[in-house]
C-alpha positions in Angstrom: -63.7 201.2 -120.7 -65.6 199.6 -117.8 -63.3 197.6 -115.5 -64.2 194.1 -114.2 -63.3 194.4 -110.6 -64.1 193.2 -107.1 -64.3 196.2 -104.8 -63.4 195.7 -101.1 -65.0 198.3 -98.7 -64.6 199.0 -95.0 -68.1 198.1 -93.7 -67.9 200.7 -90.9 -66.6 203.7 -92.8 -67.4 202.9 -96.4 -63.7 203.5 -97.3 -62.6 201.7 -100.5 -59.8 199.4 -99.4 -59.0 197.7 -102.7 -60.2 197.0 -106.2 -59.1 193.6 -107.6 -59.2 193.0 -111.3 -61.4 190.1 -112.2 -62.1 188.1 -115.3 -64.9 189.5 -117.5 -68.4 189.9 -116.1 -68.1 189.3 -112.4 -71.6 188.6 -111.3 -71.7 187.2 -107.8 -69.4 186.6 -104.8 -69.5 184.1 -101.9 -67.4 183.7 -98.8 -66.4 180.2 -97.8 -67.3 178.8 -94.4 -64.0 180.0 -92.9 -64.1 183.5 -94.3 -60.6 183.0 -95.6 -61.7 182.7 -99.3 -63.9 184.9 -101.5 -65.1 183.1 -104.6 -66.2 185.3 -107.6 -68.3 183.9 -110.5 -67.3 185.7 -113.7 -70.1 185.1 -116.2 -68.5 186.4 -119.4 -65.1 185.1 -118.5 -66.4 181.6 -117.8 -64.5 181.4 -114.6 -64.5 181.3 -110.8 -61.8 183.4 -109.2 -60.6 182.6 -105.6 -59.2 185.5 -103.4 -57.4 185.3 -100.1 -59.4 187.7 -97.9 -56.4 188.4 -95.7 -53.9 189.3 -98.4 -56.4 190.4 -101.0 -54.6 188.4 -103.6 -55.9 186.1 -106.3 -54.9 182.5 -105.3 -56.8 180.3 -107.7 -59.0 180.2 -110.8 -61.3 177.6 -112.4 -61.8 178.3 -116.1 -63.7 177.0 -119.1 -67.1 177.2 -117.3 -70.4 177.7 -119.1 -71.6 181.1 -118.0 -71.2 180.9 -114.2 -74.0 183.1 -112.9 -74.6 182.3 -109.3 -72.4 181.1 -106.5 -72.9 180.1 -102.9 -70.7 178.3 -100.3 -71.6 175.4 -98.1 -72.0 176.4 -94.4 -70.4 173.2 -93.2 -68.2 171.7 -96.0 -65.2 172.9 -97.9 -67.1 173.3 -101.1 -68.8 176.0 -103.3 -71.7 175.6 -105.7 -71.8 177.4 -109.0 -74.9 177.8 -111.3 -73.8 177.3 -114.9 -76.3 179.4 -116.9 -75.0 178.0 -120.2 -74.7 174.5 -119.0 -78.0 173.5 -117.4 -76.0 172.3 -114.4 -74.7 173.2 -110.9 -71.0 172.6 -110.4 -69.5 171.7 -107.1 -66.0 172.9 -106.5 -63.5 172.5 -103.7 -63.0 175.9 -102.0 -59.3 175.1 -101.4 -58.3 174.0 -104.8 -61.2 174.8 -107.1 -61.1 171.3 -108.3 -64.5 170.0 -109.6 -66.1 167.6 -107.2 -69.4 167.0 -108.9 -71.6 168.3 -111.8 -75.4 168.1 -111.1 -77.8 168.3 -114.0 -80.8 170.7 -113.6 -83.2 172.5 -115.9 -82.0 175.2 -118.3 -80.7 178.6 -117.2 -80.0 178.1 -113.5 -79.2 181.5 -111.9 -79.9 182.0 -108.2 -78.6 179.6 -105.6 -79.5 179.1 -101.9 -78.2 176.4 -99.5 -80.2 175.4 -96.4 -78.7 176.3 -93.0 -78.0 172.6 -92.3 -76.0 172.3 -95.5 -78.1 169.4 -96.9 -80.2 171.1 -99.5 -79.3 173.4 -102.4 -81.9 175.2 -104.5 -81.4 176.7 -107.9 -83.8 179.1 -109.6 -84.3 179.1 -113.3 -84.3 182.5 -114.8 -86.8 182.2 -117.6 -89.4 179.9 -116.0 -89.3 180.8 -112.3 -89.0 177.2 -111.4 -86.9 175.9 -108.5 -84.7 172.8 -108.6 -84.1 171.3 -105.2 -80.8 169.4 -104.9 -79.9 166.7 -102.3 -76.2 167.6 -101.6 -75.5 164.2 -100.0 -76.7 162.3 -103.0 -75.6 164.9 -105.5 -78.8 164.7 -107.4 -81.6 167.2 -108.3 -85.3 166.4 -107.7 -88.2 167.5 -109.9 -88.3 171.3 -110.3 -91.0 173.2 -108.5 -93.1 175.7 -110.4 -93.9 179.2 -109.0 -96.9 179.9 -111.2 -97.7 180.5 -114.8 -95.8 183.3 -116.6 -93.0 183.4 -114.0 -89.6 184.6 -115.0 -86.7 186.9 -113.9 -85.9 184.4 -111.1 -82.3 185.2 -110.4 -82.2 184.9 -106.7 -83.4 182.8 -103.7 -82.9 182.7 -100.0 -83.9 180.3 -97.2 -85.5 181.9 -94.2 -83.2 181.8 -91.1 -85.1 178.7 -89.8 -84.4 176.9 -93.1 -88.0 176.0 -93.5 -89.0 177.9 -96.6 -87.3 179.3 -99.7 -88.2 182.8 -100.7 -87.9 183.6 -104.5 -88.3 187.2 -105.8 -89.4 187.1 -109.4 -91.8 188.5 -112.0 -95.0 187.2 -113.6 -95.5 188.3 -117.2 -99.2 188.2 -118.3 -98.4 187.8 -122.0 -102.0 186.8 -122.9 -103.2 190.3 -121.7 -104.8 192.2 -124.6 -104.4 195.6 -122.9 -100.7 195.6 -122.0 -100.4 198.3 -119.4 -97.7 198.4 -116.7 -100.2 197.4 -114.0 -101.9 194.6 -115.8 -99.0 192.9 -117.5 -95.9 192.7 -115.3 -96.3 191.7 -111.7 -93.5 191.8 -109.1 -93.8 188.8 -106.7 -92.2 186.9 -103.9 -93.0 183.2 -104.0 -92.6 181.1 -100.8 -91.6 177.5 -101.6 -92.0 174.5 -99.3 -89.0 172.7 -100.6 -89.6 169.5 -98.6 -93.2 169.4 -99.7 -92.2 170.2 -103.3 -94.7 173.0 -103.8 -95.1 176.8 -103.8 -97.4 177.9 -101.0 -99.8 179.8 -103.3 -101.7 181.4 -100.4 -98.6 183.0 -99.1 -97.4 184.5 -102.4 -96.7 188.2 -102.0 -97.7 190.7 -104.6 -95.2 193.5 -104.0 -97.1 196.1 -105.9 -100.1 195.3 -103.6 -98.3 195.5 -100.3 -96.1 198.5 -101.2 -96.2 201.3 -103.7 -95.7 200.3 -107.4 -92.3 198.6 -107.7 -90.6 196.7 -110.5 -88.3 193.8 -111.1 -87.5 192.4 -107.6 -83.9 191.1 -107.9 -82.7 190.1 -104.4 -83.7 189.8 -100.8 -82.2 189.4 -97.3 -83.6 188.5 -93.9 -82.9 190.1 -90.6 -81.4 187.6 -88.1 -84.7 186.9 -86.4 -86.5 186.2 -89.7 -89.2 188.7 -88.8 -88.4 191.1 -91.7 -87.4 190.5 -95.3 -85.8 193.3 -97.4 -86.4 193.1 -101.1 -84.6 195.3 -103.7 -86.1 196.2 -107.0 -83.7 196.7 -109.9 -86.1 198.6 -112.2 -87.7 201.0 -109.7 -84.5 201.6 -107.7 -86.0 201.1 -104.3 -86.4 198.6 -101.4 -89.5 197.1 -99.7 -89.5 195.9 -96.1 -91.8 192.9 -95.6 -93.3 191.6 -92.3 -92.6 187.9 -92.9 -95.5 186.8 -90.7 -98.2 188.8 -92.4 -96.6 189.3 -95.8 -97.4 193.0 -95.6 -95.1 195.9 -96.5 -93.9 197.8 -93.4 -91.2 200.0 -94.9 -89.9 201.5 -98.1 -86.6 203.3 -99.1 -85.0 204.6 -102.3 -81.6 203.2 -103.2 -79.2 203.6 -106.1 -79.8 202.8 -109.8 -80.5 199.1 -110.6 -79.9 197.5 -107.2 -78.9 193.9 -107.7 -77.8 192.6 -104.3 -78.3 193.2 -100.6 -76.7 191.9 -97.4 -77.4 192.6 -93.7 -75.0 192.9 -90.8 -74.9 190.1 -88.3 -77.1 192.2 -85.8 -79.5 193.2 -88.6 -79.1 196.9 -87.9 -77.4 197.8 -91.2 -77.9 196.8 -94.8 -75.7 197.3 -97.9 -77.2 197.5 -101.4 -75.1 197.0 -104.5 -76.3 199.2 -107.4 -75.2 198.1 -110.8 -75.8 201.2 -112.9 -74.9 204.0 -110.5 -71.8 201.9 -109.5 -72.2 202.5 -105.8 -73.4 201.0 -102.5 -76.3 202.3 -100.6 -76.0 201.9 -96.8 -79.2 201.7 -94.8 
């Protein structure tokens, strides 16, 4: 049977340091602002598990949650934000105790979460509509959700650019009214760029990934280099990665990765990337 674990790897050598048994369906992990805690959202287990990163021991657990799908920590406060896919809400937990601090109502099926560099704004994507809910973290309230175009879906991730000005959302547009449902006329892989403060998607900057790169499918996550000059997008259905020039929106690189990539992180210097592959059960190092 498949084990539900959190794997800890040595970033320099790739050596597997530990495998920690988690609750069912671990989907996402976040480090708190101190780096002393790793918080894991376990969707099928309905829990968030807290791990001491020094001892690699489980030190806390929040249970009874409605399908926790996404998780991200505040850059400047001792709290973590959890997207409740089954609860149409974002839960705020203390990173120290996992006690609930607030529950913020949003649209249905929140999935991807991104917090602005200044720690004041949280954004949640909605998986089946592609909409984005901006949340004022000081007032603990969500504003009107922002659309990313008709037919948008598969919006499970979001990231602010390093300057914190725009939110980038990889997603899919499904042209369900198309009579001739071919692969290149029905499903379109996109990155939408959202002006959160202005409350709108910048339509003229929307990136059609199949137009700027070779045919790719189901963009699932992205990461920026430290300068913000390049964005790296992984595609969970075509098993590859697109490198985007963030100024022009053009593709400037392409690389194969493992099977069904679902996450990517870059090193602090931006010279190395790690891609987590869900089906091949491995990590691609670039």
